VOBA-1610 file (N, C-alpha, C; in pm, whole numbers, padded with zeros to 5 digits, always signed):
BEGIN
Unk+00084-00118+00000Unk+00000+00000+00000Unk+00088+00124+00000Unk+00063+00211-00093Unk+00134+00339-00096Unk+00077+00427+00015Unk+00161+00496+00084Unk+00115+00579+00195Unk+00140+00727+00173Unk+00172+00764+00049Unk+00201+00905+00023Unk+00128+00957-00100Unk+00117+01087-00105Unk+00069+01159-00222Unk+00185+01254-00255Unk+00238+01244-00376Unk+00363+01310-00409Unk+00355+01391-00537Unk+00418+01507-00535Unk+00439+01585-00657Unk+00588+01621-00664Unk+00639+01627-00784Unk+00778+01666-00809Unk+00775+01795-00890Unk+00855+01891-00845Unk+00851+02023-00906Unk+00991+02067-00950Unk+00994+02138-01062Unk+01120+02198-01108Unk+01125+02340-01054Unk+01138+02351-00925Unk+01138+02479-00853Unk+01237+02468-00739Unk+01295+02579-00698Unk+01390+02572-00587Unk+01317+02544-00455Unk+01392+02499-00359Unk+01339+02456-00230Unk+01264+02568-00158Unk+01326+02683-00141Unk+01264+02793-00064Unk+01134+02839-00128Unk+01132+02853-00259Unk+01010+02893-00329Unk+00901+02789-00310Unk+00939+02662-00314Unk+00843+02554-00297Unk+00785+02554-00156Unk+00869+02574-00055Unk+00820+02576+00083Unk+00715+02686+00099Unk+00741+02803+00046Unk+00644+02913+00053Unk+00515+02875-00018Unk+00526+02817-00136Unk+00408+02777-00213Unk+00329+02668-00140Unk+00397+02575-00075Unk+00330+02468+00000Unk+00251+02529+00116Unk+00311+02620+00189Unk+00241+02684+00301Unk+00114+02754+00251Unk+00125+02825+00139Unk+00010+02897+00084Unk-00098+02801+00035Unk-00057+02695-00032Unk-00153+02597-00086Unk-00226+02525+00028Unk-00154+02491+00133Unk-00218+02426+00247Unk-00315+02522+00317Unk-00273+02647+00334Unk-00360+02747+00398Unk-00489+02766+00319Unk-00478+02764+00187Unk-00597+02781+00103Unk-00696+02666+00121Unk-00648+02553+00171Unk-00733+02436+00194Unk-00769+02420+00343Unk-00740+02522+00423Unk-00779+02520+00564Unk-00680+02456+00658Unk-00558+02432+00612Unk-00456+02373+00697Unk-00362+02479+00752Unk-00337+02472+00881Unk-00233+02553+00943Unk-00113+02465+00969Unk+00001+02527+00992Unk+00122+02451+01023Unk+00146+02459+01174Unk+00134+02345+01241Unk+00153+02338+01385Unk+00298+02315+01424Unk+00367+02238+01341Unk+00506+02205+01371Unk+00589+02217+01244Unk+00717+02239+01264Unk+00811+02246+01152Unk+00942+02187+01199Unk+00989+02086+01128Unk+01115+02021+01162Unk+01209+02033+01043Unk+01317+02105+01063Unk+01421+02116+00960Unk+01517+02001+00986Unk+01492+01890+00918Unk+01569+01768+00941Unk+01717+01789+00907Unk+01744+01856+00796Unk+01883+01879+00755Unk+01959+01958+00861Unk+01899+02065+00912Unk+01964+02148+01014Unk+01982+02071+01145Unk+01883+01991+01181Unk+01891+01913+01305Unk+02002+01810+01297Unk+02010+01737+01185Unk+02115+01636+01171Unk+02254+01700+01166Unk+02262+01817+01105Unk+02390+01890+01101Unk+02432+01931+01242Unk+02339+01988+01318Unk+02369+02037+01452Unk+02399+01923+01550Unk+02324+01815+01541Unk+02336+01707+01640Unk+02439+01601+01603Unk+02457+01578+01472Unk+02545+01470+01429Unk+02659+01514+01338Unk+02657+01641+01297Unk+02756+01688+01201Unk+02734+01631+01062Unk+02613+01581+01035Unk+02580+01516+00908Unk+02520+01616+00810Unk+02577+01620+00690Unk+02521+01705+00584Unk+02427+01622+00498Unk+02311+01681+00468Unk+02217+01616+00378Unk+02143+01722+00299Unk+02064+01678+00202Unk+01985+01770+00120Unk+01879+01839+00206Unk+01823+01948+00153Unk+01714+02017+00222Unk+01601+01917+00248Unk+01549+01918+00371Unk+01445+01824+00409Unk+01367+01886+00525Unk+01243+01922+00498Unk+01159+01990+00595Unk+01030+01911+00615Unk+00993+01889+00741Unk+00867+01824+00772Unk+00774+01929+00831Unk+00659+01948+00766Unk+00558+02041+00815Unk+00443+01961+00875Unk+00405+01992+00996Unk+00291+01927+01061Unk+00167+02010+01032Unk+00090+01968+00932Unk-00028+02044+00888Unk-00154+01995+00960Unk-00239+02091+00997Unk-00361+02056+01068Unk-00478+02137+01014Unk-00586+02068+00985Unk-00713+02131+00952Unk-00800+02109+01076Unk-00820+02213+01159Unk-00888+02193+01288Unk-01024+02123+01281Unk-01114+02159+01188Unk-01242+02086+01184Unk-01225+01936+01157Unk-01133+01903+01067Unk-01111+01760+01038Unk-01045+01690+01156Unk-00949+01757+01220Unk-00885+01698+01337Unk-00987+01674+01448Unk-01075+01770+01468Unk-01179+01755+01570Unk-01268+01635+01542Unk-01312+01622+01417Unk-01397+01509+01380Unk-01324+01376+01401Unk-01196+01373+01364Unk-01118+01250+01381Unk-01102+01215+01529Unk-01076+01315+01611Unk-01061+01291+01755Unk-01191+01248+01820Unk-01302+01297+01767Unk-01432+01253+01819Unk-01456+01106+01784Unk-01406+01062+01671Unk-01423+00923+01629Unk-01328+00830+01703Unk-01208+00880+01736Unk-01108+00797+01802Unk-01006+00886+01871Unk-01010+00889+02002Unk-00917+00975+02078Unk-00771+00938+02053Unk-00743+00814+02020Unk-00604+00773+01996Unk-00551+00819+01861Unk-00638+00875+01777Unk-00594+00917+01643Unk-00490+01028+01651Unk-00481+01093+01766Unk-00378+01194+01785Unk-00238+01140+01763Unk-00221+01009+01775Unk-00092+00948+01745Unk-00053+00967+01599Unk-00152+00987+01513Unk-00128+01000+01369Unk-00147+01144+01320Unk-00170+01236+01410Unk-00188+01377+01373Unk-00067+01456+01420Unk-00036+01570+01362Unk-00100+01629+01244Unk-00058+01557+01117Unk-00116+01599+01005Unk-00081+01542+00875Unk+00059+01591+00837Unk+00151+01499+00823Unk+00287+01541+00785Unk+00297+01566+00636Unk+00361+01677+00603Unk+00391+01713+00465Unk+00541+01735+00460Unk+00608+01664+00370Unk+00753+01674+00357Unk+00786+01752+00230Unk+00880+01845+00244Unk+00936+01916+00129Unk+01085+01884+00133Unk+01135+01829+00021Unk+01276+01788+00018Unk+01332+01802-00123Unk+01461+01812-00130Unk+01523+01815-00261Unk+01569+01674-00297Unk+01560+01647-00426Unk+01604+01519-00480Unk+01674+01552-00611Unk+01805+01566-00606Unk+01879+01612-00723Unk+01843+01757-00753Unk+01795+01782-00873Unk+01756+01918-00912Unk+01605+01941-00897Unk+01537+01843-00841Unk+01392+01850-00825Unk+01357+01874-00678Unk+01246+01943-00656Unk+01193+01954-00520Unk+01070+01864-00512Unk+01068+01780-00411Unk+00961+01682-00392Unk+00874+01728-00276Unk+00743+01722-00297Unk+00647+01751-00190Unk+00564+01625-00170Unk+00561+01577-00046Unk+00489+01455-00015Unk+00398+01477+00105Unk+00278+01425+00096Unk+00184+01429+00207Unk+00144+01287+00240Unk+00125+01260+00367Unk+00077+01130+00408Unk-00064+01110+00353Unk-00087+00997+00290Unk-00221+00966+00237Unk-00315+00945+00355Unk-00419+01028+00367Unk-00512+01013+00480Unk-00580+00877+00489Unk-00586+00803+00379Unk-00643+00668+00384Unk-00562+00579+00477Unk-00438+00615+00502Unk-00354+00541+00595Unk-00416+00539+00734Unk-00482+00648+00772Unk-00547+00654+00903Unk-00652+00545+00916Unk-00729+00527+00811Unk-00834+00425+00811Unk-00771+00286+00809Unk-00669+00269+00726Unk-00605+00138+00714Unk-00541+00096+00848Unk-00478+00189+00916Unk-00412+00155+01042Unk-00509+00130+01156Unk-00618+00207+01160Unk-00712+00194+01271Unk-00823+00093+01244Unk-00858+00074+01116Unk-00968-00013+01082Unk-01104+00045+01119Unk-01110+00177+01144Unk-01235+00241+01187Unk-01310+00302+01069Unk-01424+00247+01033Unk-01504+00302+00924Unk-01547+00447+00949Unk-01560+00487+01075Unk-01601+00624+01107Unk-01500+00726+01057Unk-01376+00685+01034Unk-01273+00776+00986Unk-01273+00791+00834Unk-01345+00702+00764Unk-01344+00705+00617Unk-01387+00839+00558Unk-01500+00899+00599Unk-01537+01027+00539Unk-01441+01140+00576Unk-01382+01133+00693Unk-01285+01235+00736Unk-01159+01223+00651Unk-01113+01100+00633Unk-00994+01077+00550Unk-01019+01118+00406Unk-01139+01092+00356Unk-01172+01131+00218Unk-01169+01283+00202Unk-01224+01353+00300Unk-01223+01500+00295Unk-01080+01554+00306Unk-01001+01497+00395Unk-00861+01539+00409Unk-00785+01512+00279Unk-00809+01397+00217Unk-00742+01364+00091Unk-00781+01463-00019Unk-00909+01497-00025Unk-00954+01593-00126Unk-00882+01726-00108Unk-00871+01772+00015Unk-00806+01900+00043Unk-00654+01894+00017Unk-00590+01785+00059Unk-00447+01771+00033Unk-00418+01759-00116Unk-00503+01685-00187Unk-00485+01673-00332Unk-00500+01810-00400Unk-00595+01889-00353Unk-00614+02023-00411Unk-00492+02110-00384Unk-00436+02099-00264Unk-00315+02176-00231Unk-00198+02133-00319Unk-00180+02002-00336Unk-00071+01953-00419Unk-00091+01991-00565Unk-00216+01985-00612Unk-00245+02022-00751Unk-00216+02171-00775Unk-00239+02252-00674Unk-00212+02396-00688Unk-00064+02425-00706Unk+00021+02333-00666Unk+00166+02353-00679Unk+00216+02325-00820Unk+00146+02239-00892Unk+00193+02193-01023Unk+00176+02297-01132
//
């Protein structure tokens, strides 16, 4: 089972990060967390790697509905969106919300995951 929704862009990393933030906001997602993996590995391990940023995106109404269906779903929230470089390409990946349903087996999460997928797909499509 594929667990990601991915787009590849011929755009620089910084421009892509800004565009991702805007595209997610247009779909009702805020960014709760931001992890600069490259900077963290450099600071903690002295390891150099390509640009790699994890954005913890949250759509509050969808998160609320998911938490009402299953309080433990917080283990899988927020929706992680990764922006990273791969050679000369910038890759944007979002966790496929269907993964929430697959992992929990809860049918009550299906409409929430479908709505989240629709919104994430719209955000990713806006980048292309």
